[in-house]
Biotite code that builds the C-alpha atoms (Angstrom):
import biotite.structure as struc

atoms = struc.array([
    struc.Atom([117.349, 104.283, 144.112], chain_id="A", res_id=1, res_name="MET", atom_name="CA", element="C"),
    struc.Atom([114.358, 105.493, 146.188], chain_id="A", res_id=2, res_name="SER", atom_name="CA", element="C"),
    struc.Atom([112.854, 107.742, 143.551], chain_id="A", res_id=3, res_name="GLY", atom_name="CA", element="C"),
    struc.Atom([112.814, 110.754, 145.839], chain_id="A", res_id=4, res_name="THR", atom_name="CA", element="C"),
    struc.Atom([115.921, 112.440, 144.339], chain_id="A", res_id=5, res_name="GLU", atom_name="CA", element="C"),
    struc.Atom([113.830, 113.659, 141.413], chain_id="A", res_id=6, res_name="HIS", atom_name="CA", element="C"),
    struc.Atom([110.882, 114.905, 143.498], chain_id="A", res_id=7, res_name="GLU", atom_name="CA", element="C"),
    struc.Atom([109.446, 118.347, 144.049], chain_id="A", res_id=8, res_name="LEU", atom_name="CA", element="C"),
    struc.Atom([106.937, 118.624, 146.877], chain_id="A", res_id=9, res_name="SER", atom_name="CA", element="C"),
    struc.Atom([104.773, 121.012, 148.831], chain_id="A", res_id=10, res_name="VAL", atom_name="CA", element="C"),
    struc.Atom([103.017, 120.393, 152.146], chain_id="A", res_id=11, res_name="THR", atom_name="CA", element="C"),
    struc.Atom([100.923, 122.140, 154.716], chain_id="A", res_id=12, res_name="CYS", atom_name="CA", element="C"),
    struc.Atom([98.752, 121.551, 157.786], chain_id="A", res_id=13, res_name="HIS", atom_name="CA", element="C"),
    struc.Atom([95.050, 122.125, 157.177], chain_id="A", res_id=14, res_name="ILE", atom_name="CA", element="C"),
    struc.Atom([92.565, 122.856, 159.951], chain_id="A", res_id=15, res_name="ALA", atom_name="CA", element="C"),
    struc.Atom([90.042, 120.424, 158.494], chain_id="A", res_id=16, res_name="ALA", atom_name="CA", element="C"),
    struc.Atom([89.339, 116.676, 158.588], chain_id="A", res_id=17, res_name="SER", atom_name="CA", element="C"),
    struc.Atom([90.698, 114.326, 156.029], chain_id="A", res_id=18, res_name="ARG", atom_name="CA", element="C"),
    struc.Atom([87.074, 113.785, 154.889], chain_id="A", res_id=19, res_name="ALA", atom_name="CA", element="C"),
    struc.Atom([86.602, 117.449, 154.122], chain_id="A", res_id=20, res_name="ILE", atom_name="CA", element="C"),
    struc.Atom([90.055, 117.656, 152.389], chain_id="A", res_id=21, res_name="CYS", atom_name="CA", element="C"),
    struc.Atom([89.192, 114.574, 150.323], chain_id="A", res_id=22, res_name="TRP", atom_name="CA", element="C"),
    struc.Atom([85.853, 116.127, 149.230], chain_id="A", res_id=23, res_name="THR", atom_name="CA", element="C"),
    struc.Atom([87.565, 119.360, 148.249], chain_id="A", res_id=24, res_name="VAL", atom_name="CA", element="C"),
    struc.Atom([90.238, 117.463, 146.296], chain_id="A", res_id=25, res_name="TRP", atom_name="CA", element="C"),
    struc.Atom([87.684, 115.238, 144.481], chain_id="A", res_id=26, res_name="THR", atom_name="CA", element="C"),
    struc.Atom([84.743, 117.583, 143.980], chain_id="A", res_id=27, res_name="ASP", atom_name="CA", element="C"),
    struc.Atom([86.121, 121.120, 143.814], chain_id="A", res_id=28, res_name="MET", atom_name="CA", element="C"),
    struc.Atom([89.309, 120.871, 141.785], chain_id="A", res_id=29, res_name="LYS", atom_name="CA", element="C"),
    struc.Atom([88.224, 123.671, 139.497], chain_id="A", res_id=30, res_name="ASP", atom_name="CA", element="C"),
    struc.Atom([88.407, 126.060, 142.448], chain_id="A", res_id=31, res_name="ALA", atom_name="CA", element="C"),
    struc.Atom([91.987, 125.299, 143.615], chain_id="A", res_id=32, res_name="TRP", atom_name="CA", element="C"),
    struc.Atom([93.946, 123.220, 141.111], chain_id="A", res_id=33, res_name="PHE", atom_name="CA", element="C"),
    struc.Atom([95.918, 125.925, 139.352], chain_id="A", res_id=34, res_name="CYS", atom_name="CA", element="C"),
    struc.Atom([97.176, 129.302, 140.440], chain_id="A", res_id=35, res_name="PRO", atom_name="CA", element="C"),
    struc.Atom([94.739, 132.174, 139.948], chain_id="A", res_id=36, res_name="ARG", atom_name="CA", element="C"),
    struc.Atom([93.984, 133.926, 137.694], chain_id="A", res_id=37, res_name="PRO", atom_name="CA", element="C"),
    struc.Atom([94.265, 130.691, 135.733], chain_id="A", res_id=38, res_name="TRP", atom_name="CA", element="C"),
    struc.Atom([91.388, 128.226, 136.138], chain_id="A", res_id=39, res_name="ARG", atom_name="CA", element="C"),
    struc.Atom([91.092, 124.481, 135.834], chain_id="A", res_id=40, res_name="ALA", atom_name="CA", element="C"),
    struc.Atom([88.374, 122.325, 134.277], chain_id="A", res_id=41, res_name="GLU", atom_name="CA", element="C"),
    struc.Atom([88.073, 118.666, 135.048], chain_id="A", res_id=42, res_name="VAL", atom_name="CA", element="C"),
    struc.Atom([87.360, 116.771, 131.835], chain_id="A", res_id=43, res_name="ILE", atom_name="CA", element="C"),
    struc.Atom([87.284, 113.380, 133.505], chain_id="A", res_id=44, res_name="GLU", atom_name="CA", element="C"),
    struc.Atom([88.261, 111.976, 136.938], chain_id="A", res_id=45, res_name="GLN", atom_name="CA", element="C"),
    struc.Atom([87.632, 108.196, 137.097], chain_id="A", res_id=46, res_name="ASP", atom_name="CA", element="C"),
    struc.Atom([88.943, 107.604, 140.642], chain_id="A", res_id=47, res_name="LEU", atom_name="CA", element="C"),
    struc.Atom([90.106, 104.003, 140.313], chain_id="A", res_id=48, res_name="ARG", atom_name="CA", element="C"),
    struc.Atom([93.354, 102.361, 139.260], chain_id="A", res_id=49, res_name="PRO", atom_name="CA", element="C"),
    struc.Atom([93.530, 102.636, 135.477], chain_id="A", res_id=50, res_name="GLY", atom_name="CA", element="C"),
    struc.Atom([90.837, 105.319, 135.408], chain_id="A", res_id=51, res_name="GLY", atom_name="CA", element="C"),
    struc.Atom([91.278, 108.432, 133.283], chain_id="A", res_id=52, res_name="ARG", atom_name="CA", element="C"),
    struc.Atom([92.535, 111.672, 134.819], chain_id="A", res_id=53, res_name="SER", atom_name="CA", element="C"),
    struc.Atom([92.169, 114.670, 132.470], chain_id="A", res_id=54, res_name="ALA", atom_name="CA", element="C"),
    struc.Atom([92.316, 118.379, 133.429], chain_id="A", res_id=55, res_name="VAL", atom_name="CA", element="C"),
    struc.Atom([92.627, 121.383, 131.234], chain_id="A", res_id=56, res_name="GLN", atom_name="CA", element="C"),
    struc.Atom([93.843, 124.791, 132.396], chain_id="A", res_id=57, res_name="MET", atom_name="CA", element="C"),
    struc.Atom([92.821, 128.153, 130.961], chain_id="A", res_id=58, res_name="PHE", atom_name="CA", element="C"),
    struc.Atom([94.726, 131.428, 131.396], chain_id="A", res_id=59, res_name="GLY", atom_name="CA", element="C"),
    struc.Atom([93.311, 134.887, 131.859], chain_id="A", res_id=60, res_name="PRO", atom_name="CA", element="C"),
    struc.Atom([94.351, 135.949, 128.307], chain_id="A", res_id=61, res_name="ASP", atom_name="CA", element="C"),
    struc.Atom([92.835, 132.926, 126.544], chain_id="A", res_id=62, res_name="GLY", atom_name="CA", element="C"),
    struc.Atom([95.829, 130.603, 127.015], chain_id="A", res_id=63, res_name="GLU", atom_name="CA", element="C"),
    struc.Atom([95.097, 126.830, 127.243], chain_id="A", res_id=64, res_name="GLU", atom_name="CA", element="C"),
    struc.Atom([97.138, 123.884, 128.419], chain_id="A", res_id=65, res_name="THR", atom_name="CA", element="C"),
    struc.Atom([96.776, 120.311, 127.466], chain_id="A", res_id=66, res_name="GLY", atom_name="CA", element="C"),
    struc.Atom([94.568, 118.718, 128.451], chain_id="A", res_id=67, res_name="PRO", atom_name="CA", element="C"),
    struc.Atom([96.848, 117.139, 131.102], chain_id="A", res_id=68, res_name="MET", atom_name="CA", element="C"),
    struc.Atom([96.075, 113.496, 130.415], chain_id="A", res_id=69, res_name="GLU", atom_name="CA", element="C"),
    struc.Atom([96.916, 110.457, 132.521], chain_id="A", res_id=70, res_name="GLY", atom_name="CA", element="C"),
    struc.Atom([95.631, 107.566, 134.630], chain_id="A", res_id=71, res_name="VAL", atom_name="CA", element="C"),
    struc.Atom([95.133, 106.879, 138.291], chain_id="A", res_id=72, res_name="PHE", atom_name="CA", element="C"),
    struc.Atom([97.581, 104.287, 139.609], chain_id="A", res_id=73, res_name="LEU", atom_name="CA", element="C"),
    struc.Atom([96.357, 104.109, 143.211], chain_id="A", res_id=74, res_name="GLU", atom_name="CA", element="C"),
    struc.Atom([93.364, 105.513, 145.012], chain_id="A", res_id=75, res_name="VAL", atom_name="CA", element="C"),
    struc.Atom([92.896, 105.104, 148.762], chain_id="A", res_id=76, res_name="VAL", atom_name="CA", element="C"),
    struc.Atom([89.899, 107.289, 149.787], chain_id="A", res_id=77, res_name="PRO", atom_name="CA", element="C"),
    struc.Atom([90.744, 109.960, 152.345], chain_id="A", res_id=78, res_name="HIS", atom_name="CA", element="C"),
    struc.Atom([94.409, 108.959, 152.274], chain_id="A", res_id=79, res_name="ALA", atom_name="CA", element="C"),
    struc.Atom([96.253, 108.759, 148.920], chain_id="A", res_id=80, res_name="LEU", atom_name="CA", element="C"),
    struc.Atom([95.948, 109.403, 145.147], chain_id="A", res_id=81, res_name="VAL", atom_name="CA", element="C"),
    struc.Atom([98.688, 108.531, 142.718], chain_id="A", res_id=82, res_name="VAL", atom_name="CA", element="C"),
    struc.Atom([98.377, 109.601, 139.060], chain_id="A", res_id=83, res_name="THR", atom_name="CA", element="C"),
    struc.Atom([100.848, 109.506, 136.098], chain_id="A", res_id=84, res_name="THR", atom_name="CA", element="C"),
    struc.Atom([100.918, 110.980, 132.669], chain_id="A", res_id=85, res_name="ASP", atom_name="CA", element="C"),
    struc.Atom([103.016, 108.061, 131.398], chain_id="A", res_id=86, res_name="ALA", atom_name="CA", element="C"),
    struc.Atom([99.821, 106.529, 130.089], chain_id="A", res_id=87, res_name="TYR", atom_name="CA", element="C"),
    struc.Atom([96.544, 107.785, 128.662], chain_id="A", res_id=88, res_name="ALA", atom_name="CA", element="C"),
    struc.Atom([93.355, 105.862, 129.473], chain_id="A", res_id=89, res_name="ALA", atom_name="CA", element="C"),
    struc.Atom([93.444, 102.301, 128.270], chain_id="A", res_id=90, res_name="GLY", atom_name="CA", element="C"),
    struc.Atom([97.142, 102.040, 129.182], chain_id="A", res_id=91, res_name="TRP", atom_name="CA", element="C"),
    struc.Atom([98.193, 103.836, 125.998], chain_id="A", res_id=92, res_name="VAL", atom_name="CA", element="C"),
    struc.Atom([101.863, 104.912, 126.460], chain_id="A", res_id=93, res_name="PRO", atom_name="CA", element="C"),
    struc.Atom([102.695, 108.589, 126.055], chain_id="A", res_id=94, res_name="GLN", atom_name="CA", element="C"),
    struc.Atom([105.749, 110.606, 126.767], chain_id="A", res_id=95, res_name="THR", atom_name="CA", element="C"),
    struc.Atom([105.967, 110.865, 130.576], chain_id="A", res_id=96, res_name="PRO", atom_name="CA", element="C"),
    struc.Atom([106.596, 114.046, 132.556], chain_id="A", res_id=97, res_name="PHE", atom_name="CA", element="C"),
    struc.Atom([105.782, 113.023, 136.142], chain_id="A", res_id=98, res_name="MET", atom_name="CA", element="C"),
    struc.Atom([103.865, 110.934, 138.616], chain_id="A", res_id=99, res_name="THR", atom_name="CA", element="C"),
    struc.Atom([101.817, 112.970, 141.120], chain_id="A", res_id=100, res_name="ALA", atom_name="CA", element="C"),
    struc.Atom([101.370, 111.724, 144.677], chain_id="A", res_id=101, res_name="ILE", atom_name="CA", element="C"),
    struc.Atom([98.689, 113.337, 146.853], chain_id="A", res_id=102, res_name="TRP", atom_name="CA", element="C"),
    struc.Atom([98.712, 112.412, 150.564], chain_id="A", res_id=103, res_name="ARG", atom_name="CA", element="C"),
    struc.Atom([96.113, 113.143, 153.251], chain_id="A", res_id=104, res_name="PHE", atom_name="CA", element="C"),
    struc.Atom([97.391, 112.271, 156.752], chain_id="A", res_id=105, res_name="GLU", atom_name="CA", element="C"),
    struc.Atom([95.770, 112.879, 160.145], chain_id="A", res_id=106, res_name="GLU", atom_name="CA", element="C"),
    struc.Atom([97.829, 115.414, 162.119], chain_id="A", res_id=107, res_name="GLU", atom_name="CA", element="C"),
    struc.Atom([96.535, 116.805, 165.388], chain_id="A", res_id=108, res_name="GLY", atom_name="CA", element="C"),
    struc.Atom([93.011, 118.121, 164.876], chain_id="A", res_id=109, res_name="ALA", atom_name="CA", element="C"),
    struc.Atom([93.503, 118.485, 161.122], chain_id="A", res_id=110, res_name="GLY", atom_name="CA", element="C"),
    struc.Atom([95.228, 117.076, 158.073], chain_id="A", res_id=111, res_name="THR", atom_name="CA", element="C"),
    struc.Atom([98.735, 117.079, 156.718], chain_id="A", res_id=112, res_name="ARG", atom_name="CA", element="C"),
    struc.Atom([98.368, 117.492, 152.989], chain_id="A", res_id=113, res_name="PHE", atom_name="CA", element="C"),
    struc.Atom([101.347, 116.771, 150.727], chain_id="A", res_id=114, res_name="THR", atom_name="CA", element="C"),
    struc.Atom([101.502, 117.099, 146.952], chain_id="A", res_id=115, res_name="ALA", atom_name="CA", element="C"),
    struc.Atom([104.533, 115.555, 145.237], chain_id="A", res_id=116, res_name="THR", atom_name="CA", element="C"),
    struc.Atom([105.666, 115.562, 141.668], chain_id="A", res_id=117, res_name="ALA", atom_name="CA", element="C"),
    struc.Atom([108.068, 112.647, 140.971], chain_id="A", res_id=118, res_name="ARG", atom_name="CA", element="C"),
    struc.Atom([109.991, 112.969, 137.732], chain_id="A", res_id=119, res_name="HIS", atom_name="CA", element="C"),
    struc.Atom([111.841, 110.343, 135.727], chain_id="A", res_id=120, res_name="TRP", atom_name="CA", element="C"),
    struc.Atom([115.172, 112.166, 135.744], chain_id="A", res_id=121, res_name="ASP", atom_name="CA", element="C"),
    struc.Atom([117.046, 115.250, 137.002], chain_id="A", res_id=122, res_name="ALA", atom_name="CA", element="C"),
    struc.Atom([116.576, 117.109, 133.738], chain_id="A", res_id=123, res_name="GLU", atom_name="CA", element="C"),
    struc.Atom([112.751, 116.828, 133.901], chain_id="A", res_id=124, res_name="THR", atom_name="CA", element="C"),
    struc.Atom([112.772, 117.848, 137.530], chain_id="A", res_id=125, res_name="ARG", atom_name="CA", element="C"),
    struc.Atom([114.891, 120.902, 136.664], chain_id="A", res_id=126, res_name="ALA", atom_name="CA", element="C"),
    struc.Atom([112.510, 121.754, 133.762], chain_id="A", res_id=127, res_name="ARG", atom_name="CA", element="C"),
    struc.Atom([109.557, 121.606, 136.171], chain_id="A", res_id=128, res_name="HIS", atom_name="CA", element="C"),
    struc.Atom([111.337, 123.921, 138.570], chain_id="A", res_id=129, res_name="GLU", atom_name="CA", element="C"),
    struc.Atom([112.072, 126.331, 135.729], chain_id="A", res_id=130, res_name="GLU", atom_name="CA", element="C"),
    struc.Atom([108.356, 126.211, 134.589], chain_id="A", res_id=131, res_name="MET", atom_name="CA", element="C"),
    struc.Atom([107.497, 127.567, 138.010], chain_id="A", res_id=132, res_name="GLY", atom_name="CA", element="C"),
    struc.Atom([106.785, 124.589, 140.247], chain_id="A", res_id=133, res_name="PHE", atom_name="CA", element="C"),
    struc.Atom([107.390, 127.094, 143.057], chain_id="A", res_id=134, res_name="HIS", atom_name="CA", element="C"),
    struc.Atom([105.478, 129.406, 143.316], chain_id="A", res_id=135, res_name="PRO", atom_name="CA", element="C"),
    struc.Atom([102.770, 127.680, 141.210], chain_id="A", res_id=136, res_name="GLY", atom_name="CA", element="C"),
    struc.Atom([102.285, 124.631, 143.435], chain_id="A", res_id=137, res_name="TRP", atom_name="CA", element="C"),
    struc.Atom([102.712, 126.819, 146.523], chain_id="A", res_id=138, res_name="ASP", atom_name="CA", element="C"),
    struc.Atom([99.778, 128.959, 145.418], chain_id="A", res_id=139, res_name="GLN", atom_name="CA", element="C"),
    struc.Atom([97.774, 125.819, 144.524], chain_id="A", res_id=140, res_name="MET", atom_name="CA", element="C"),
    struc.Atom([98.475, 124.545, 148.027], chain_id="A", res_id=141, res_name="MET", atom_name="CA", element="C"),
    struc.Atom([97.402, 127.853, 149.644], chain_id="A", res_id=142, res_name="ALA", atom_name="CA", element="C"),
    struc.Atom([94.188, 127.867, 147.583], chain_id="A", res_id=143, res_name="GLN", atom_name="CA", element="C"),
    struc.Atom([93.472, 124.229, 148.564], chain_id="A", res_id=144, res_name="PHE", atom_name="CA", element="C"),
    struc.Atom([94.131, 124.931, 152.263], chain_id="A", res_id=145, res_name="LYS", atom_name="CA", element="C"),
    struc.Atom([91.846, 128.021, 152.282], chain_id="A", res_id=146, res_name="ALA", atom_name="CA", element="C"),
    struc.Atom([89.016, 126.169, 150.579], chain_id="A", res_id=147, res_name="LEU", atom_name="CA", element="C"),
    struc.Atom([89.288, 123.180, 152.928], chain_id="A", res_id=148, res_name="CYS", atom_name="CA", element="C"),
    struc.Atom([89.258, 125.437, 155.966], chain_id="A", res_id=149, res_name="GLU", atom_name="CA", element="C"),
    struc.Atom([86.321, 127.448, 154.672], chain_id="A", res_id=150, res_name="THR", atom_name="CA", element="C"),
    struc.Atom([84.362, 124.242, 154.100], chain_id="A", res_id=151, res_name="CYS", atom_name="CA", element="C"),
    struc.Atom([85.272, 123.034, 157.600], chain_id="A", res_id=152, res_name="ALA", atom_name="CA", element="C"),
    struc.Atom([84.072, 126.291, 159.175], chain_id="A", res_id=153, res_name="ALA", atom_name="CA", element="C"),
    struc.Atom([80.720, 125.816, 157.372], chain_id="A", res_id=154, res_name="ARG", atom_name="CA", element="C"),
    struc.Atom([80.368, 122.192, 158.503], chain_id="A", res_id=155, res_name="ALA", atom_name="CA", element="C"),
])
């Protein structure tokens, strides 16, 4: 089993360097991480294996999620970030939903950005689809791309 049969993924080409895309991913998550009119607030982002990843989302009518709590499994600056919600900080087990894989690859004069949600089983994958993976992650991707390209134009 490769693990990919339970994946959902979005990808796009961004007319910006991997360095700019990395900076937008790490430093500007509140501006792109969830579909507008929702907004995200980074609670903690300890970018190292075992470091805490915690983000809370707020809706336009006062709705709140989470926080979405997990840990970083792998961090390769400008190239790859892997997080999971199977653990909270300190390797405390919690009910898992997915592992997120964020890839930044050079492509032409820009960057191929791919965001993948890998689920433990077909039922969880289907639930994520029903929750609105598409268009939610599609809109997140479009917001990320636009912000990266705006930052590149200013550089």
